[in-house]
mmCIF file of the N, C-alpha and C atoms, coordinates in Angstrom:
data_MODEL
# 
_entry.id   MODEL 
# 
loop_
_atom_site.group_PDB 
_atom_site.id 
_atom_site.type_symbol 
_atom_site.label_atom_id 
_atom_site.label_alt_id 
_atom_site.label_comp_id 
_atom_site.label_asym_id 
_atom_site.label_entity_id 
_atom_site.label_seq_id 
_atom_site.pdbx_PDB_ins_code 
_atom_site.Cartn_x 
_atom_site.Cartn_y 
_atom_site.Cartn_z 
_atom_site.occupancy 
_atom_site.B_iso_or_equiv 
_atom_site.pdbx_formal_charge 
_atom_site.auth_seq_id 
_atom_site.auth_comp_id 
_atom_site.auth_asym_id 
_atom_site.auth_atom_id 
_atom_site.pdbx_PDB_model_num 
ATOM 1   N N  . MET A 1 1  ? 1.301   -1.229 0.205   1.00 0.00 ? 1  MET A N  1 
ATOM 2   C CA . MET A 1 1  ? -0.051  -0.506 0.211   1.00 0.00 ? 1  MET A CA 1 
ATOM 3   C C  . MET A 1 1  ? 0.873   1.617  0.065   1.00 0.00 ? 1  MET A C  1 
ATOM 4   N N  . GLU A 1 2  ? 0.462   2.440  -0.783  1.00 0.00 ? 2  GLU A N  1 
ATOM 5   C CA . GLU A 1 2  ? 0.716   3.683  -1.319  1.00 0.00 ? 2  GLU A CA 1 
ATOM 6   C C  . GLU A 1 2  ? 0.779   4.011  0.172   1.00 0.00 ? 2  GLU A C  1 
ATOM 7   N N  . HIS A 1 3  ? 1.968   4.957  0.333   1.00 0.00 ? 3  HIS A N  1 
ATOM 8   C CA . HIS A 1 3  ? 1.976   6.142  1.727   1.00 0.00 ? 3  HIS A CA 1 
ATOM 9   C C  . HIS A 1 3  ? 1.598   7.710  1.087   1.00 0.00 ? 3  HIS A C  1 
ATOM 10  N N  . VAL A 1 4  ? 1.044   8.105  1.582   1.00 0.00 ? 4  VAL A N  1 
ATOM 11  C CA . VAL A 1 4  ? 0.491   9.528  0.541   1.00 0.00 ? 4  VAL A CA 1 
ATOM 12  C C  . VAL A 1 4  ? 0.305   10.691 1.788   1.00 0.00 ? 4  VAL A C  1 
ATOM 13  N N  . PHE A 1 5  ? 1.796   11.266 1.287   1.00 0.00 ? 5  PHE A N  1 
ATOM 14  C CA . PHE A 1 5  ? 1.838   13.042 2.516   1.00 0.00 ? 5  PHE A CA 1 
ATOM 15  C C  . PHE A 1 5  ? 0.419   13.882 2.161   1.00 0.00 ? 5  PHE A C  1 
ATOM 16  N N  . LYS A 1 6  ? -0.595  14.370 3.473   1.00 0.00 ? 6  LYS A N  1 
ATOM 17  C CA . LYS A 1 6  ? -1.497  15.241 3.584   1.00 0.00 ? 6  LYS A CA 1 
ATOM 18  C C  . LYS A 1 6  ? -0.630  16.233 2.141   1.00 0.00 ? 6  LYS A C  1 
ATOM 19  N N  . ARG A 1 7  ? -0.958  17.068 1.055   1.00 0.00 ? 7  ARG A N  1 
ATOM 20  C CA . ARG A 1 7  ? -0.560  17.849 1.359   1.00 0.00 ? 7  ARG A CA 1 
ATOM 21  C C  . ARG A 1 7  ? -0.863  19.755 1.829   1.00 0.00 ? 7  ARG A C  1 
ATOM 22  N N  . LYS A 1 8  ? -0.315  20.653 1.826   1.00 0.00 ? 8  LYS A N  1 
ATOM 23  C CA . LYS A 1 8  ? -0.586  21.189 2.185   1.00 0.00 ? 8  LYS A CA 1 
ATOM 24  C C  . LYS A 1 8  ? -1.568  22.299 1.098   1.00 0.00 ? 8  LYS A C  1 
ATOM 25  N N  . SER A 1 9  ? -1.590  22.046 0.529   1.00 0.00 ? 9  SER A N  1 
ATOM 26  C CA . SER A 1 9  ? -3.055  22.235 -0.877  1.00 0.00 ? 9  SER A CA 1 
ATOM 27  C C  . SER A 1 9  ? -4.474  21.801 -0.673  1.00 0.00 ? 9  SER A C  1 
ATOM 28  N N  . TYR A 1 10 ? -4.477  20.380 -0.010  1.00 0.00 ? 10 TYR A N  1 
ATOM 29  C CA . TYR A 1 10 ? -5.601  19.258 -0.642  1.00 0.00 ? 10 TYR A CA 1 
ATOM 30  C C  . TYR A 1 10 ? -6.806  20.001 0.253   1.00 0.00 ? 10 TYR A C  1 
ATOM 31  N N  . ASN A 1 11 ? -5.915  20.711 1.140   1.00 0.00 ? 11 ASN A N  1 
ATOM 32  C CA . ASN A 1 11 ? -8.102  21.537 1.817   1.00 0.00 ? 11 ASN A CA 1 
ATOM 33  C C  . ASN A 1 11 ? -8.466  22.456 0.700   1.00 0.00 ? 11 ASN A C  1 
ATOM 34  N N  . GLU A 1 12 ? -7.451  23.692 0.128   1.00 0.00 ? 12 GLU A N  1 
ATOM 35  C CA . GLU A 1 12 ? -7.860  24.377 -0.736  1.00 0.00 ? 12 GLU A CA 1 
ATOM 36  C C  . GLU A 1 12 ? -7.815  23.680 -2.174  1.00 0.00 ? 12 GLU A C  1 
ATOM 37  N N  . LEU A 1 13 ? -7.988  22.946 -2.026  1.00 0.00 ? 13 LEU A N  1 
ATOM 38  C CA . LEU A 1 13 ? -8.292  21.606 -3.659  1.00 0.00 ? 13 LEU A CA 1 
ATOM 39  C C  . LEU A 1 13 ? -9.724  21.180 -3.140  1.00 0.00 ? 13 LEU A C  1 
ATOM 40  N N  . LEU A 1 14 ? -9.591  20.844 -1.947  1.00 0.00 ? 14 LEU A N  1 
ATOM 41  C CA . LEU A 1 14 ? -10.822 19.893 -1.888  1.00 0.00 ? 14 LEU A CA 1 
ATOM 42  C C  . LEU A 1 14 ? -12.169 21.286 -1.978  1.00 0.00 ? 14 LEU A C  1 
ATOM 43  N N  . ASP A 1 15 ? -12.177 22.858 -1.635  1.00 0.00 ? 15 ASP A N  1 
ATOM 44  C CA . ASP A 1 15 ? -12.638 23.936 -1.687  1.00 0.00 ? 15 ASP A CA 1 
ATOM 45  C C  . ASP A 1 15 ? -12.917 24.559 -2.830  1.00 0.00 ? 15 ASP A C  1 
ATOM 46  N N  . TRP A 1 16 ? -12.207 24.558 -4.012  1.00 0.00 ? 16 TRP A N  1 
ATOM 47  C CA . TRP A 1 16 ? -12.234 24.280 -4.639  1.00 0.00 ? 16 TRP A CA 1 
ATOM 48  C C  . TRP A 1 16 ? -13.057 23.181 -5.511  1.00 0.00 ? 16 TRP A C  1 
ATOM 49  N N  . LYS A 1 17 ? -12.961 22.144 -5.182  1.00 0.00 ? 17 LYS A N  1 
ATOM 50  C CA . LYS A 1 17 ? -13.714 21.218 -6.206  1.00 0.00 ? 17 LYS A CA 1 
ATOM 51  C C  . LYS A 1 17 ? -15.443 21.290 -5.771  1.00 0.00 ? 17 LYS A C  1 
ATOM 52  N N  . ASN A 1 18 ? -15.629 21.666 -4.067  1.00 0.00 ? 18 ASN A N  1 
ATOM 53  C CA . ASN A 1 18 ? -16.688 22.138 -4.041  1.00 0.00 ? 18 ASN A CA 1 
ATOM 54  C C  . ASN A 1 18 ? -17.344 23.349 -4.273  1.00 0.00 ? 18 ASN A C  1 
ATOM 55  N N  . THR A 1 19 ? -17.471 24.002 -4.355  1.00 0.00 ? 19 THR A N  1 
ATOM 56  C CA . THR A 1 19 ? -17.516 25.347 -4.852  1.00 0.00 ? 19 THR A CA 1 
ATOM 57  C C  . THR A 1 19 ? -17.490 25.195 -6.727  1.00 0.00 ? 19 THR A C  1 
ATOM 58  N N  . SER A 1 20 ? -16.433 24.378 -7.311  1.00 0.00 ? 20 SER A N  1 
ATOM 59  C CA . SER A 1 20 ? -16.827 25.528 -9.042  1.00 0.00 ? 20 SER A CA 1 
ATOM 60  C C  . SER A 1 20 ? -18.442 24.230 -9.529  1.00 0.00 ? 20 SER A C  1 
ATOM 61  N N  . MET A 1 21 ? -18.431 22.942 -9.024  1.00 0.00 ? 21 MET A N  1 
ATOM 62  C CA . MET A 1 21 ? -19.318 22.412 -8.929  1.00 0.00 ? 21 MET A CA 1 
ATOM 63  C C  . MET A 1 21 ? -18.771 21.692 -10.567 1.00 0.00 ? 21 MET A C  1 
ATOM 64  N N  . GLY A 1 22 ? -17.212 21.772 -10.579 1.00 0.00 ? 22 GLY A N  1 
ATOM 65  C CA . GLY A 1 22 ? -17.000 21.949 -12.569 1.00 0.00 ? 22 GLY A CA 1 
ATOM 66  C C  . GLY A 1 22 ? -16.786 22.140 -13.390 1.00 0.00 ? 22 GLY A C  1 
ATOM 67  N N  . ARG A 1 23 ? -17.520 23.963 -12.927 1.00 0.00 ? 23 ARG A N  1 
ATOM 68  C CA . ARG A 1 23 ? -18.025 25.081 -13.713 1.00 0.00 ? 23 ARG A CA 1 
ATOM 69  C C  . ARG A 1 23 ? -16.110 25.537 -14.588 1.00 0.00 ? 23 ARG A C  1 
ATOM 70  N N  . ALA A 1 24 ? -14.886 25.245 -13.757 1.00 0.00 ? 24 ALA A N  1 
ATOM 71  C CA . ALA A 1 24 ? -13.896 25.870 -13.658 1.00 0.00 ? 24 ALA A CA 1 
ATOM 72  C C  . ALA A 1 24 ? -12.899 24.872 -13.864 1.00 0.00 ? 24 ALA A C  1 
ATOM 73  N N  . ALA A 1 25 ? -12.073 25.470 -14.480 1.00 0.00 ? 25 ALA A N  1 
ATOM 74  C CA . ALA A 1 25 ? -10.317 24.768 -13.635 1.00 0.00 ? 25 ALA A CA 1 
ATOM 75  C C  . ALA A 1 25 ? -9.607  25.126 -13.377 1.00 0.00 ? 25 ALA A C  1 
ATOM 76  N N  . MET A 1 26 ? -9.163  24.249 -12.780 1.00 0.00 ? 26 MET A N  1 
ATOM 77  C CA . MET A 1 26 ? -7.173  24.917 -11.887 1.00 0.00 ? 26 MET A CA 1 
ATOM 78  C C  . MET A 1 26 ? -6.499  24.122 -12.011 1.00 0.00 ? 26 MET A C  1 
ATOM 79  N N  . LEU A 1 27 ? -5.656  25.371 -12.567 1.00 0.00 ? 27 LEU A N  1 
ATOM 80  C CA . LEU A 1 27 ? -3.766  25.244 -12.767 1.00 0.00 ? 27 LEU A CA 1 
ATOM 81  C C  . LEU A 1 27 ? -3.450  24.864 -11.235 1.00 0.00 ? 27 LEU A C  1 
ATOM 82  N N  . VAL A 1 28 ? -2.113  23.307 -11.620 1.00 0.00 ? 28 VAL A N  1 
ATOM 83  C CA . VAL A 1 28 ? -2.059  23.600 -10.106 1.00 0.00 ? 28 VAL A CA 1 
ATOM 84  C C  . VAL A 1 28 ? -0.211  23.348 -10.797 1.00 0.00 ? 28 VAL A C  1 
ATOM 85  N N  . GLU A 1 29 ? 0.361   24.544 -10.900 1.00 0.00 ? 29 GLU A N  1 
ATOM 86  C CA . GLU A 1 29 ? 1.709   24.321 -11.329 1.00 0.00 ? 29 GLU A CA 1 
ATOM 87  C C  . GLU A 1 29 ? 2.519   24.081 -9.622  1.00 0.00 ? 29 GLU A C  1 
ATOM 88  N N  . GLY A 1 30 ? 3.745   24.235 -10.193 1.00 0.00 ? 30 GLY A N  1 
ATOM 89  C CA . GLY A 1 30 ? 5.368   23.984 -9.604  1.00 0.00 ? 30 GLY A CA 1 
ATOM 90  C C  . GLY A 1 30 ? 6.387   22.875 -9.740  1.00 0.00 ? 30 GLY A C  1 
ATOM 91  N N  . ALA A 1 31 ? 6.956   23.104 -8.156  1.00 0.00 ? 31 ALA A N  1 
ATOM 92  C CA . ALA A 1 31 ? 8.764   22.476 -9.225  1.00 0.00 ? 31 ALA A CA 1 
ATOM 93  C C  . ALA A 1 31 ? 7.995   20.962 -9.557  1.00 0.00 ? 31 ALA A C  1 
ATOM 94  N N  . ARG A 1 32 ? 8.739   20.574 -10.511 1.00 0.00 ? 32 ARG A N  1 
ATOM 95  C CA . ARG A 1 32 ? 9.028   19.091 -11.061 1.00 0.00 ? 32 ARG A CA 1 
ATOM 96  C C  . ARG A 1 32 ? 9.065   17.881 -8.967  1.00 0.00 ? 32 ARG A C  1 
ATOM 97  N N  . ARG A 1 33 ? 8.190   16.751 -9.116  1.00 0.00 ? 33 ARG A N  1 
ATOM 98  C CA . ARG A 1 33 ? 8.798   15.794 -8.596  1.00 0.00 ? 33 ARG A CA 1 
ATOM 99  C C  . ARG A 1 33 ? 8.083   16.324 -7.193  1.00 0.00 ? 33 ARG A C  1 
ATOM 100 N N  . VAL A 1 34 ? 6.936   17.155 -6.891  1.00 0.00 ? 34 VAL A N  1 
ATOM 101 C CA . VAL A 1 34 ? 6.413   17.482 -5.406  1.00 0.00 ? 34 VAL A CA 1 
ATOM 102 C C  . VAL A 1 34 ? 4.747   17.138 -5.043  1.00 0.00 ? 34 VAL A C  1 
ATOM 103 N N  . GLY A 1 35 ? 4.984   16.274 -5.814  1.00 0.00 ? 35 GLY A N  1 
ATOM 104 C CA . GLY A 1 35 ? 3.659   15.409 -5.217  1.00 0.00 ? 35 GLY A CA 1 
ATOM 105 C C  . GLY A 1 35 ? 2.271   16.438 -6.371  1.00 0.00 ? 35 GLY A C  1 
ATOM 106 N N  . LYS A 1 36 ? 2.169   17.122 -7.143  1.00 0.00 ? 36 LYS A N  1 
ATOM 107 C CA . LYS A 1 36 ? 1.531   18.294 -8.067  1.00 0.00 ? 36 LYS A CA 1 
ATOM 108 C C  . LYS A 1 36 ? 0.730   16.637 -8.261  1.00 0.00 ? 36 LYS A C  1 
ATOM 109 N N  . SER A 1 37 ? 0.769   16.238 -9.277  1.00 0.00 ? 37 SER A N  1 
ATOM 110 C CA . SER A 1 37 ? -0.549  14.529 -9.862  1.00 0.00 ? 37 SER A CA 1 
ATOM 111 C C  . SER A 1 37 ? -0.644  13.750 -8.210  1.00 0.00 ? 37 SER A C  1 
ATOM 112 N N  . THR A 1 38 ? -0.119  13.177 -7.578  1.00 0.00 ? 38 THR A N  1 
ATOM 113 C CA . THR A 1 38 ? -0.616  12.647 -6.029  1.00 0.00 ? 38 THR A CA 1 
ATOM 114 C C  . THR A 1 38 ? -1.529  13.683 -5.781  1.00 0.00 ? 38 THR A C  1 
ATOM 115 N N  . LEU A 1 39 ? -1.409  14.852 -5.064  1.00 0.00 ? 39 LEU A N  1 
ATOM 116 C CA . LEU A 1 39 ? -2.346  15.925 -4.828  1.00 0.00 ? 39 LEU A CA 1 
ATOM 117 C C  . LEU A 1 39 ? -3.820  15.687 -5.349  1.00 0.00 ? 39 LEU A C  1 
ATOM 118 N N  . VAL A 1 40 ? -3.607  15.641 -6.915  1.00 0.00 ? 40 VAL A N  1 
ATOM 119 C CA . VAL A 1 40 ? -4.758  16.143 -7.312  1.00 0.00 ? 40 VAL A CA 1 
ATOM 120 C C  . VAL A 1 40 ? -6.009  14.881 -8.168  1.00 0.00 ? 40 VAL A C  1 
ATOM 121 N N  . GLU A 1 41 ? -4.779  13.286 -7.727  1.00 0.00 ? 41 GLU A N  1 
ATOM 122 C CA . GLU A 1 41 ? -5.693  12.106 -7.381  1.00 0.00 ? 41 GLU A CA 1 
ATOM 123 C C  . GLU A 1 41 ? -6.373  12.268 -6.140  1.00 0.00 ? 41 GLU A C  1 
# 
């Protein structure tokens, strides 16, 4: 089983998901290999 750390931006992503209702896109930017894909999954 893979252990996934809770990212600092996790709550912000959840807020966006709950308020946008699929009407808006979110751009996730950052350095390489910092967990952007894991955060979105």
